[in-house]
All heavy atoms as an XYZ file, in Angstrom:
903
protein
N      67.922    171.727    151.141
C      68.500    173.025    150.919
C      69.872    173.078    151.598
O      69.962    172.839    152.788
C      67.557    174.078    151.508
C      67.933    175.475    151.243
S      67.378    176.201    149.699
C      65.634    175.953    149.702
N      70.906    173.342    150.851
C      72.255    173.501    151.398
C      72.491    174.974    151.673
O      72.140    175.831    150.871
C      73.299    172.998    150.409
C      73.478    171.502    150.374
C      73.935    170.938    151.686
O      73.195    170.242    152.339
N      75.123    171.225    152.105
N      73.082    175.265    152.793
C      73.336    176.644    153.190
C      74.840    176.855    153.351
O      75.522    176.079    154.010
C      72.625    176.955    154.503
C      72.885    178.366    154.969
C      71.965    178.743    156.037
N      70.672    178.923    155.367
C      69.556    179.199    155.996
N      69.542    179.306    157.282
N      68.439    179.369    155.339
N      75.326    177.915    152.741
C      76.729    178.298    152.845
C      76.761    179.705    153.427
O      76.074    180.600    152.931
C      77.420    178.287    151.466
C      77.331    176.894    150.832
C      78.866    178.726    151.587
C      77.753    176.855    149.387
N      77.551    179.890    154.469
C      77.668    181.211    155.085
C      79.081    181.737    154.862
O      80.053    181.008    154.999
C      77.373    181.121    156.581
N      79.160    182.994    154.475
C      80.461    183.649    154.362
C      80.356    185.059    154.933
O      79.314    185.444    155.454
C      80.977    183.632    152.914
C      80.082    184.375    151.958
O      79.342    185.279    152.337
N      80.134    184.003    150.690
N      81.410    185.850    154.813
C      81.424    187.180    155.416
C      80.430    188.132    154.770
O      80.061    189.141    155.360
C      82.835    187.779    155.380
C      83.402    188.007    153.994
C      84.028    186.770    153.370
O      84.205    185.753    154.060
O      84.333    186.824    152.172
N      79.952    187.823    153.566
C      79.013    188.707    152.885
C      77.557    188.305    153.083
O      76.661    189.042    152.704
C      79.338    188.745    151.399
C      80.706    189.326    151.152
C      81.098    189.275    149.690
O      80.451    188.627    148.889
N      82.176    189.975    149.358
N      77.309    187.128    153.658
C      75.931    186.704    153.889
C      75.771    185.207    153.723
O      76.739    184.450    153.679
N      74.511    184.772    153.633
C      74.177    183.354    153.487
C      73.756    183.057    152.057
O      73.086    183.868    151.412
C      73.036    182.965    154.427
C      73.443    183.011    155.889
O      74.653    182.957    156.166
O      72.542    183.102    156.745
N      74.103    181.860    151.613
C      73.710    181.384    150.293
C      72.962    180.076    150.491
O      73.458    179.177    151.165
C      74.940    181.144    149.389
C      75.751    182.425    149.247
C      74.505    180.609    148.031
C      77.112    182.214    148.625
N      71.779    179.974    149.908
C      71.006    178.748    149.967
C      70.957    178.132    148.574
O      70.620    178.814    147.606
C      69.592    178.999    150.463
C      69.540    179.401    151.912
C      68.128    179.595    152.417
O      67.169    179.422    151.637
O      67.993    179.919    153.603
N      71.306    176.848    148.492
C      71.334    176.148    147.216
C      70.307    175.027    147.274
O      70.399    174.124    148.108
C      72.739    175.581    146.919
C      73.769    176.706    146.950
C      72.756    174.876    145.572
C      75.196    176.240    146.899
N      69.346    175.058    146.375
C      68.287    174.062    146.314
C      68.842    172.742    145.782
O      69.747    172.731    144.943
C      67.178    174.583    145.397
C      65.930    173.774    145.492
O      65.949    172.562    145.368
N      64.817    174.459    145.711
N      68.272    171.621    146.241
C      68.713    170.302    145.791
C      68.514    170.109    144.287
O      69.263    169.373    143.654
C      67.975    169.182    146.545
C      68.472    168.953    147.950
C      67.792    169.851    148.973
O      66.824    170.557    148.614
O      68.237    169.862    150.131
N      67.511    170.782    143.707
C      67.289    170.672    142.263
C      68.450    171.264    141.470
O      68.787    170.766    140.398
C      65.988    171.366    141.863
C      64.761    170.636    142.381
O      64.867    169.424    142.660
O      63.709    171.285    142.517
N      69.056    172.314    141.994
C      70.215    172.924    141.334
C      71.396    171.957    141.379
O      72.091    171.754    140.371
C      70.578    174.265    142.005
C      71.869    174.822    141.445
C      69.450    175.262    141.856
N      71.601    171.333    142.527
C      72.691    170.360    142.665
C      72.442    169.176    141.740
O      73.360    168.705    141.058
C      72.825    169.916    144.131
C      73.166    171.113    145.019
C      73.880    168.829    144.275
C      73.049    170.859    146.504
N      71.196    168.703    141.665
C      70.857    167.582    140.785
C      71.071    167.956    139.317
O      71.543    167.125    138.527
C      69.423    167.139    141.023
N      70.759    169.189    138.950
C      70.983    169.637    137.567
C      72.463    169.634    137.220
O      72.854    169.168    136.143
C      70.427    171.042    137.355
O      69.042    171.054    137.475
N      73.286    170.129    138.123
C      74.737    170.132    137.889
C      75.245    168.694    137.765
O      76.034    168.379    136.874
C      75.461    170.890    139.013
C      75.119    172.373    138.938
C      76.975    170.685    138.928
C      75.574    173.183    140.138
N      74.768    167.818    138.649
C      75.180    166.413    138.595
C      74.748    165.759    137.288
O      75.504    164.979    136.697
C      74.595    165.644    139.777
S      75.289    166.086    141.369
N      73.545    166.064    136.826
C      73.054    165.494    135.572
C      73.854    165.950    134.371
O      74.150    165.152    133.476
N      74.211    167.211    134.354
C      75.024    167.734    133.252
C      76.408    167.089    133.266
O      76.932    166.686    132.228
C      75.116    169.270    133.326
C      73.741    169.881    133.055
C      76.154    169.806    132.350
C      73.629    171.351    133.396
N      77.004    166.973    134.455
C      78.325    166.339    134.574
C      78.269    164.875    134.164
O      79.183    164.375    133.506
C      78.845    166.454    136.003
S      79.271    168.125    136.484
N      77.203    164.176    134.552
C      77.070    162.759    134.193
C      76.947    162.599    132.682
O      77.507    161.662    132.104
C      75.862    162.152    134.893
N      76.231    163.513    132.041
C      76.082    163.451    130.593
C      77.377    163.668    129.849
O      77.530    163.218    128.703
N      78.345    164.314    130.484
C      79.638    164.563    129.862
C      80.630    163.423    130.101
O      81.693    163.403    129.488
C      80.222    165.868    130.393
C      79.418    167.090    129.991
C      79.905    168.365    130.656
O      80.777    168.298    131.550
O      79.399    169.441    130.286
N      80.306    162.507    131.007
C      81.217    161.401    131.316
C      81.162    160.343    130.227
O      80.079    159.954    129.776
C      80.859    160.762    132.658
S      81.280    161.769    134.075
N      82.322    159.847    129.838
C      82.418    158.810    128.806
C      81.739    157.531    129.274
O      81.927    157.100    130.410
C      83.886    158.523    128.481
C      84.048    157.387    127.513
C      83.819    157.581    126.161
C      84.403    156.112    127.952
C      83.950    156.549    125.264
C      84.541    155.071    127.063
C      84.308    155.288    125.719
O      84.421    154.261    124.835
N      80.938    156.943    128.402
C      80.309    155.664    128.688
C      78.910    155.760    129.246
O      78.197    154.762    129.315
N      78.492    156.955    129.657
C      77.135    157.115    130.180
C      76.247    157.609    129.043
O      76.484    158.672    128.471
C      77.095    158.089    131.371
C      77.915    157.521    132.527
C      75.651    158.347    131.795
C      77.981    158.409    133.741
N      75.235    156.824    128.712
C      74.312    157.172    127.642
C      73.296    158.186    128.124
O      72.918    159.098    127.416
C      73.605    155.901    127.118
C      72.558    156.244    126.087
C      74.610    154.926    126.561
N      72.845    158.032    129.379
C      71.879    158.963    129.942
C      71.420    158.515    131.307
O      71.865    157.499    131.835
N      70.502    159.286    131.864
C      69.929    158.965    133.155
C      68.740    158.039    132.938
O      68.159    158.005    131.861
C      69.482    160.233    133.872
C      70.579    161.274    134.028
S      72.104    160.657    134.732
C      71.572    160.270    136.374
N      68.388    157.286    133.979
C      67.294    156.323    133.868
C      66.165    156.694    134.814
O      66.395    157.128    135.934
C      67.800    154.925    134.188
N      64.955    156.507    134.343
C      63.768    156.649    135.178
C      63.139    155.275    135.256
O      62.905    154.635    134.235
C      62.803    157.645    134.551
O      61.592    157.638    135.262
N      62.858    154.829    136.459
C      62.329    153.482    136.633
C      60.853    153.548    136.988
O      60.459    154.227    137.919
C      63.101    152.773    137.725
C      62.702    151.362    137.878
C      63.562    150.667    138.902
N      63.385    149.260    138.682
C      64.342    148.413    138.435
N      65.572    148.822    138.397
N      64.084    147.145    138.235
N      60.052    152.818    136.244
C      58.636    152.677    136.552
C      58.526    151.512    137.530
O      58.617    150.351    137.147
C      57.834    152.407    135.277
C      56.348    152.345    135.540
O      55.912    152.146    136.667
N      55.575    152.525    134.482
N      58.357    151.839    138.801
C      58.377    150.824    139.854
C      57.254    149.810    139.657
O      57.432    148.621    139.892
C      58.273    151.499    141.236
C      58.243    150.478    142.343
C      59.417    152.475    141.440
N      56.104    150.272    139.199
C      54.957    149.394    139.022
C      55.242    148.288    138.000
O      54.962    147.122    138.227
C      53.754    150.217    138.574
C      52.488    149.440    138.400
C      51.362    150.379    138.013
C      50.657    149.783    136.822
N      49.712    150.638    136.199
N      55.829    148.660    136.882
C      56.094    147.708    135.808
C      57.516    147.164    135.819
O      57.800    146.182    135.144
C      55.834    148.359    134.441
C      54.411    148.844    134.300
O      53.522    148.245    134.933
O      54.195    149.823    133.565
N      58.413    147.806    136.537
C      59.810    147.398    136.520
C      60.513    147.774    135.228
O      61.528    147.201    134.881
N      59.969    148.739    134.501
C      60.529    149.145    133.207
C      61.453    150.332    133.412
O      61.124    151.285    134.111
C      59.400    149.522    132.228
C      58.519    148.297    131.961
C      59.957    150.073    130.931
C      57.263    148.595    131.184
N      62.611    150.271    132.770
C      63.577    151.371    132.842
C      63.470    152.178    131.557
O      63.442    151.622    130.468
C      65.012    150.822    133.022
C      66.013    151.945    132.947
C      65.126    150.072    134.323
N      63.421    153.498    131.688
C      63.278    154.373    130.536
C      64.457    155.335    130.477
O      64.834    155.914    131.495
C      61.969    155.146    130.674
C      61.673    156.087    129.550
C      60.286    156.666    129.742
C      60.367    158.156    129.663
N      59.126    158.834    129.911
N      65.037    155.487    129.311
C      66.118    156.440    129.092
C      65.536    157.839    129.047
O      64.585    158.105    128.324
C      66.840    156.137    127.776
C      67.947    157.092    127.356
C      69.106    157.024    128.339
C      68.420    156.762    125.956
N      66.092    158.729    129.873
C      65.617    160.109    129.923
C      66.412    160.975    128.956
O      67.613    160.799    128.796
C      65.752    160.665    131.340
C      64.926    159.958    132.403
C      65.310    160.461    133.780
C      63.448    160.168    132.164
N      65.741    161.918    128.352
C      66.404    162.849    127.447
C      67.061    163.960    128.244
O      66.930    164.053    129.457
C      65.378    163.409    126.462
C      64.669    162.346    125.610
C      63.581    162.996    124.773
C      65.654    161.596    124.742
N      67.756    164.837    127.572
C      68.495    165.926    128.220
C      67.609    166.801    129.111
O      68.077    167.359    130.085
C      69.154    166.813    127.161
C      70.393    166.210    126.581
C      71.570    166.753    127.327
N      72.802    166.343    126.696
C      73.796    165.818    127.355
N      73.704    165.588    128.630
N      74.899    165.504    126.750
N      66.313    166.934    128.768
C      65.419    167.797    129.545
C      65.174    167.250    130.951
O      64.855    167.997    131.857
C      64.053    167.924    128.862
C      64.150    168.136    127.369
O      65.267    168.216    126.849
O      63.100    168.219    126.733
N      65.299    165.940    131.122
C      64.923    165.293    132.370
C      66.103    164.690    133.119
O      65.939    163.677    133.792
C      63.902    164.189    132.083
C      62.632    164.719    131.496
O      62.159    165.771    131.891
N      62.076    164.006    130.550
N      67.261    165.268    133.036
C      68.446    164.670    133.667
C      68.343    164.613    135.185
O      68.948    163.760    135.803
C      69.753    165.399    133.275
C      70.084    165.169    131.827
C      69.692    166.858    133.607
N      67.552    165.465    135.787
C      67.462    165.457    137.250
C      66.567    164.345    137.774
O      66.644    163.999    138.948
C      66.915    166.802    137.769
O      65.602    167.018    137.255
C      67.825    167.942    137.379
N      65.744    163.743    136.939
C      64.823    162.715    137.404
C      65.528    161.419    137.796
O      65.003    160.650    138.573
C      63.771    162.440    136.339
C      62.924    163.632    136.020
C      61.476    163.316    136.144
C      60.562    164.368    135.637
N      60.726    165.687    136.067
N      66.693    161.167    137.285
C      67.444    159.970    137.641
C      68.428    160.201    138.776
O      69.280    159.363    139.043
N      68.315    161.352    139.448
C      69.272    161.724    140.495
C      68.509    162.108    141.759
O      67.543    162.864    141.704
C      70.151    162.905    140.052
C      70.921    162.540    138.791
C      71.102    163.330    141.159
C      71.623    163.706    138.149
N      68.971    161.594    142.893
C      68.404    161.977    144.189
C      69.499    162.601    145.030
O      70.556    161.993    145.245
C      67.825    160.756    144.897
N      69.281    163.831    145.481
C      70.238    164.550    146.333
C      69.656    164.607    147.738
O      68.536    165.073    147.928
C      70.495    165.980    145.793
C      71.414    166.741    146.720
C      71.059    165.926    144.385
N      70.430    164.114    148.710
C      69.962    164.072    150.097
C      70.949    164.804    151.003
O      72.081    164.352    151.151
C      69.830    162.627    150.552
C      68.894    161.794    149.714
C      68.979    160.338    150.126
C      68.872    159.501    148.885
N      69.431    158.208    149.001
N      70.526    165.928    151.587
C      71.400    166.605    152.557
C      71.603    165.717    153.782
O      70.673    165.055    154.243
C      70.627    167.863    152.926
C      69.591    168.019    151.882
C      69.300    166.667    151.356
N      72.825    165.703    154.288
C      73.152    164.859    155.437
C      74.162    165.608    156.309
O      75.365    165.372    156.215
C      73.696    163.518    154.958
C      73.813    162.509    156.068
O      73.508    162.792    157.213
N      74.268    161.321    155.715
N      73.670    166.518    157.120
C      74.552    167.303    157.980
C      75.358    168.298    157.182
O      74.816    169.128    156.464
N      76.690    168.190    157.262
C      77.564    169.134    156.562
C      77.914    168.687    155.151
O      78.722    169.312    154.479
C      78.842    169.368    157.371
C      79.703    168.124    157.467
O      79.167    167.012    157.292
O      80.916    168.265    157.721
N      77.351    167.570    154.691
C      77.631    167.089    153.338
C      76.337    166.604    152.683
O      75.283    166.622    153.305
C      78.678    165.976    153.364
C      78.241    164.749    154.089
N      78.360    164.616    155.452
C      77.655    163.615    153.651
C      77.881    163.441    155.818
N      77.443    162.811    154.741
N      76.444    166.202    151.425
C      75.290    165.678    150.710
C      75.592    164.273    150.212
O      76.747    163.933    149.937
C      74.879    166.582    149.531
C      76.035    166.755    148.553
C      74.370    167.913    149.998
C      75.663    167.426    147.257
N      74.548    163.459    150.115
C      74.639    162.126    149.527
C      73.855    162.156    148.221
O      72.806    162.803    148.125
C      74.057    161.069    150.476
C      74.823    160.989    151.788
O      76.054    161.220    151.774
O      74.207    160.702    152.822
N      74.360    161.442    147.218
C      73.753    161.484    145.890
C      73.552    160.061    145.382
O      74.448    159.224    145.489
C      74.636    162.265    144.894
C      74.968    163.649    145.443
C      73.953    162.377    143.539
C      76.025    164.379    144.664
N      72.359    159.801    144.816
C      72.056    158.535    144.140
C      71.882    158.811    142.656
O      71.172    159.756    142.281
C      70.774    157.909    144.677
C      70.887    157.444    146.118
O      72.014    157.418    146.646
O      69.845    157.113    146.707
N      72.525    158.005    141.823
C      72.402    158.107    140.370
C      71.775    156.825    139.828
O      72.126    155.735    140.264
C      73.785    158.240    139.701
C      74.429    159.569    139.858
C      75.264    159.831    140.927
C      74.228    160.565    138.923
C      75.881    161.052    141.071
C      74.836    161.797    139.063
C      75.665    162.042    140.130
N      70.882    156.963    138.865
C      70.342    155.834    138.107
C      70.733    156.109    136.657
O      70.215    157.049    136.042
C      68.825    155.735    138.266
C      68.421    155.427    139.675
N      68.257    154.147    140.122
C      68.196    156.226    140.735
C      67.921    154.168    141.405
N      67.890    155.431    141.799
N      71.659    155.304    136.134
C      72.230    155.589    134.816
C      72.058    154.412    133.865
O      71.804    153.281    134.283
C      73.730    155.948    134.915
C      74.546    154.781    135.472
C      73.935    157.211    135.735
C      76.053    154.973    135.386
N      72.230    154.710    132.593
C      72.301    153.711    131.542
C      73.657    153.886    130.872
O      74.039    155.001    130.518
C      71.157    153.887    130.524
C      69.819    153.676    131.234
C      71.318    152.924    129.357
C      68.608    153.920    130.377
N      74.401    152.781    130.755
C      75.745    152.844    130.190
C      75.762    152.292    128.771
O      74.855    151.577    128.349
C      76.771    152.088    131.072
C      76.891    152.716    132.437
C      76.432    150.630    131.185
N      76.816    152.629    128.065
C      77.001    152.176    126.691
C      77.592    150.775    126.686
O      78.490    150.465    127.475
C      77.930    153.136    125.958
C      78.098    152.841    124.498
C      78.956    153.890    123.804
O      79.211    154.944    124.393
O      79.372    153.616    122.674
N      77.079    149.941    125.818
C      77.577    148.573    125.699
C      79.054    148.587    125.299
O      79.475    149.367    124.454
C      76.771    147.798    124.640
C      77.283    146.403    124.429
C      76.965    145.399    125.331
C      78.098    146.100    123.357
C      77.445    144.113    125.159
C      78.580    144.822    123.168
C      78.249    143.834    124.080
O      78.737    142.566    123.908
N      79.826    147.747    125.942
C      81.241    147.625    125.613
C      82.156    148.443    126.505
O      83.364    148.321    126.431
N      81.600    149.293    127.351
C      82.427    150.066    128.270
C      82.587    149.302    129.578
O      81.720    148.527    129.970
C      81.809    151.453    128.570
O      80.507    151.277    129.112
C      81.743    152.301    127.328
N      83.682    149.523    130.242
C      83.928    148.892    131.530
C      83.143    149.667    132.586
O      83.429    150.840    132.853
C      85.424    148.902    131.836
C      85.789    148.123    133.064
C      87.293    148.034    133.210
C      87.619    147.245    134.457
N      89.066    147.124    134.634
N      82.169    149.014    133.184
C      81.244    149.689    134.091
C      81.973    150.254    135.302
O      81.681    151.372    135.743
C      80.096    148.747    134.500
C      79.235    148.454    133.273
C      79.247    149.354    135.607
C      78.145    147.435    133.495
N      82.943    149.530    135.831
C      83.665    150.044    137.006
C      84.442    151.311    136.671
O      84.517    152.234    137.487
C      84.606    148.978    137.571
O      85.584    148.615    136.618
N      84.993    151.400    135.471
C      85.720    152.605    135.065
C      84.757    153.776    134.865
O      85.066    154.913    135.247
C      86.505    152.346    133.787
N      83.591    153.507    134.280
C      82.599    154.558    134.049
C      82.100    155.116    135.384
O      82.040    156.330    135.583
C      81.417    154.022    133.207
C      80.275    155.028    133.153
C      81.884    153.685    131.799
N      81.765    154.238    136.328
C      81.237    154.699    137.615
C      82.313    155.395    138.447
O      82.028    156.375    139.132
C      80.617    153.538    138.401
O      81.578    152.490    138.547
C      79.387    152.994    137.688
N      83.540    154.903    138.378
C      84.645    155.554    139.097
C      84.879    156.963    138.555
O      85.050    157.912    139.326
C      85.913    154.708    138.964
C      87.028    155.185    139.864
O      86.753    155.447    141.050
O      88.177    155.292    139.380
N      84.840    157.099    137.237
C      85.004    158.415    136.604
C      83.870    159.353    137.017
O      84.101    160.526    137.317
C      85.039    158.253    135.085
C      85.232    159.566    134.372
O      85.872    160.486    134.862
N      84.654    159.666    133.191
N      82.635    158.843    137.062
C      81.496    159.661    137.463
C      81.650    160.151    138.900
O      81.446    161.331    139.183
C      80.196    158.870    137.311
C      78.917    159.575    137.780
C      78.683    160.870    137.012
C      77.730    158.645    137.651
N      82.058    159.269    139.804
C      82.217    159.666    141.211
C      83.284    160.743    141.373
O      83.068    161.735    142.071
C      82.560    158.451    142.074
C      81.379    157.553    142.322
S      81.718    156.307    143.541
C      82.238    154.961    142.504
N      84.436    160.565    140.714
C      85.508    161.557    140.816
C      85.082    162.898    140.210
O      85.368    163.960    140.773
C      86.781    161.050    140.149
C      87.479    159.991    140.922
N      88.067    160.214    142.147
C      87.668    158.681    140.658
C      88.595    159.099    142.606
N      88.357    158.134    141.723
N      84.390    162.843    139.070
C      83.943    164.069    138.404
C      82.953    164.842    139.265
O      83.068    166.058    139.417
C      83.314    163.734    137.034
O      84.280    163.059    136.231
C      82.837    164.991    136.325
N      81.993    164.142    139.844
C      80.972    164.799    140.671
C      81.605    165.434    141.899
O      81.316    166.581    142.245
C      79.864    163.803    141.059
C      79.074    163.375    139.826
C      78.939    164.389    142.124
C      78.401    164.505    139.082
N      82.462    164.700    142.573
C      83.121    165.253    143.762
C      83.919    166.518    143.413
O      83.853    167.523    144.110
C      84.045    164.220    144.401
C      83.310    163.127    145.114
C      84.281    162.187    145.819
N      83.643    160.970    146.209
C      82.865    160.833    147.281
N      82.643    161.865    148.059
N      82.316    159.679    147.566
N      84.662    166.455    142.325
C      85.484    167.593    141.911
C      84.616    168.798    141.529
O      84.855    169.918    141.998
C      86.388    167.195    140.743
C      87.161    168.350    140.173
C      88.281    168.859    140.829
C      86.760    168.963    138.995
C      88.984    169.941    140.322
C      87.453    170.040    138.479
C      88.561    170.528    139.145
O      89.244    171.604    138.635
N      83.606    168.574    140.678
C      82.786    169.682    140.184
C      82.008    170.360    141.309
O      81.936    171.587    141.368
C      81.804    169.191    139.119
C      82.453    168.756    137.841
C      82.879    169.909    137.016
C      83.376    169.410    135.669
N      83.699    170.467    134.761
N      81.414    169.577    142.219
C      80.643    170.185    143.296
C      81.538    170.917    144.287
O      81.133    171.932    144.854
C      79.793    169.134    144.012
C      78.625    168.583    143.197
C      77.861    167.546    143.999
C      77.696    169.688    142.731
N      82.745    170.433    144.480
C      83.695    171.128    145.359
C      84.131    172.444    144.725
O      84.179    173.481    145.380
C      84.906    170.225    145.644
C      85.949    170.856    146.514
C      85.425    171.086    147.908
C      86.527    171.643    148.795
N      86.004    172.199    150.025
N      84.453    172.410    143.431
C      84.930    173.613    142.738
C      83.823    174.643    142.515
O      84.042    175.827    142.705
C      85.543    173.231    141.380
C      86.880    172.546    141.490
C      87.933    173.430    142.133
O      88.102    174.582    141.708
O      88.584    172.951    143.082
N      82.639    174.186    142.113
C      81.571    175.119    141.760
C      80.824    175.653    142.976
O      80.504    176.842    143.038
C      80.577    174.443    140.815
C      81.141    174.125    139.449
S      79.982    173.210    138.436
C      78.853    174.505    138.003
N      80.513    174.770    143.935
C      79.637    175.154    145.043
C      80.286    175.020    146.409
O      79.654    175.322    147.417
C      78.363    174.295    145.015
C      77.559    174.328    143.725
C      76.418    173.329    143.796
C      77.042    175.725    143.455
N      81.507    174.537    146.452
C      82.220    174.297    147.711
C      81.414    173.370    148.632
O      81.304    173.606    149.825
C      82.555    175.613    148.418
C      83.645    175.437    149.469
O      84.470    174.515    149.311
O      83.665    176.198    150.449
N      80.858    172.308    148.036
C      80.070    171.335    148.787
C      80.880    170.073    149.041
O      81.622    169.619    148.175
C      78.807    170.944    148.012
C      77.718    171.990    147.902
C      76.578    171.447    147.060
C      77.203    172.390    149.262
N      80.708    169.505    150.216
C      81.309    168.215    150.531
C      80.328    167.136    150.117
O      79.140    167.202    150.433
C      81.582    168.097    152.027
C      82.613    169.046    152.544
C      82.775    168.870    154.032
C      83.622    169.981    154.611
N      83.642    169.960    156.065
N      80.827    166.135    149.414
C      79.991    165.024    148.976
C      80.335    163.818    149.831
O      81.500    163.436    149.945
C      80.215    164.711    147.482
C      79.369    163.524    147.057
C      79.902    165.933    146.638
N      79.324    163.231    150.446
C      79.510    162.042    151.270
C      79.468    160.797    150.404
O      80.408    160.460    149.700
N      78.335    160.130    150.413
C      78.157    158.878    149.685
C      77.585    159.139    148.301
O      76.630    159.896    148.154
C      77.195    157.955    150.450
O      77.689    157.765    151.768
C      77.052    156.616    149.772
N      78.165    158.496    147.299
C      77.608    158.500    145.952
C      77.256    157.053    145.623
O      78.124    156.187    145.597
C      78.601    159.047    144.910
C      78.943    160.496    145.206
C      78.020    158.910    143.507
C      79.989    161.089    144.271
N      75.955    156.804    145.400
C      75.498    155.473    145.006
C      75.107    155.528    143.540
O      74.358    156.417    143.130
C      74.295    155.032    145.838
C      74.610    154.807    147.290
C      73.360    154.355    148.022
C      73.627    154.255    149.504
N      72.390    153.917    150.236
N      75.612    154.580    142.778
C      75.317    154.536    141.349
C      74.616    153.217    141.044
O      75.143    152.146    141.329
C      76.595    154.681    140.504
C      77.285    156.000    140.848
C      76.261    154.592    139.020
C      78.625    156.185    140.193
N      73.426    153.317    140.474
C      72.648    152.155    140.079
C      72.646    152.094    138.555
O      72.095    152.987    137.902
C      71.214    152.253    140.603
C      71.141    152.396    142.096
C      71.115    153.644    142.697
C      71.119    151.270    142.908
C      71.050    153.778    144.072
C      71.066    151.399    144.289
C      71.027    152.647    144.877
N      73.281    151.071    137.990
C      73.293    150.901    136.539
C      72.007    150.168    136.179
O      71.838    148.992    136.491
C      74.540    150.122    136.069
C      74.513    149.931    134.566
C      75.808    150.846    136.499
N      71.088    150.885    135.560
C      69.760    150.364    135.271
C      69.654    149.672    133.925
O      68.686    148.985    133.665
C      68.720    151.489    135.340
C      68.620    152.175    136.678
C      68.016    151.305    137.771
O      67.510    150.208    137.464
O      68.054    151.732    138.930
N      70.664    149.866    133.076
C      70.597    149.236    131.773
C      71.831    149.492    130.946
O      72.708    150.282    131.324
N      71.900    148.794    129.817
C      72.996    148.935    128.853
C      72.359    149.183    127.505
O      71.407    148.509    127.130
C      73.861    147.647    128.822
C      74.948    147.754    127.770
C      74.451    147.355    130.193
N      72.880    150.170    126.788
C      72.348    150.468    125.466
C      73.381    150.107    124.415
O      74.546    150.451    124.527
C      71.982    151.936    125.334
C      71.210    152.188    124.025
C      70.725    153.587    123.952
N      71.794    154.376    123.334
C      71.667    155.624    122.979
N      70.565    156.267    123.221
N      72.648    156.268    122.408
N      72.894    149.431    123.385
C      73.755    149.035    122.275
C      73.605    150.054    121.167
O      72.482    150.374    120.754
C      73.361    147.628    121.750
C      74.230    147.232    120.576
C      73.427    146.613    122.868
N      74.719    150.589    120.696
C      74.694    151.530    119.570
C      74.937    150.769    118.277
O      75.777    149.876    118.216
C      75.768    152.591    119.737
O      75.577    153.303    120.935
N      74.217    151.129    117.241
C      74.404    150.472    115.940
C      75.118    151.367    114.992
O      75.077    152.495    114.960
C      73.050    150.067    115.343
C      72.391    148.984    116.129
C      71.326    149.255    116.975
C      72.844    147.681    116.040
C      70.703    148.249    117.699
C      72.225    146.667    116.760
C      71.154    146.966    117.582
O      70.568    145.983    118.305
């Protein structure tokens, strides 16, 4: 739970809300096909639909900032470093503008590549 205090009172923001915003922003980034859910038992990666965008994201409060882990699937033929760099810049900007949150570490795990026909 992130807490913001101002002259009018306190605001508490749940990690699920932050994860939802991050999932929506990730879905808008070029080259990202979707979020990934990993079945640890089988080692199988599954592409999540729009309803489950928060399942591939972990938000961890860390003092005055938050750390975020992403598990994504990228589109074949895109430069992965450019896609992940764009995602990091977008997330930092959106969370600062929308919620006035400081973002610490962003870890991105590319779980797969999808080929479009």
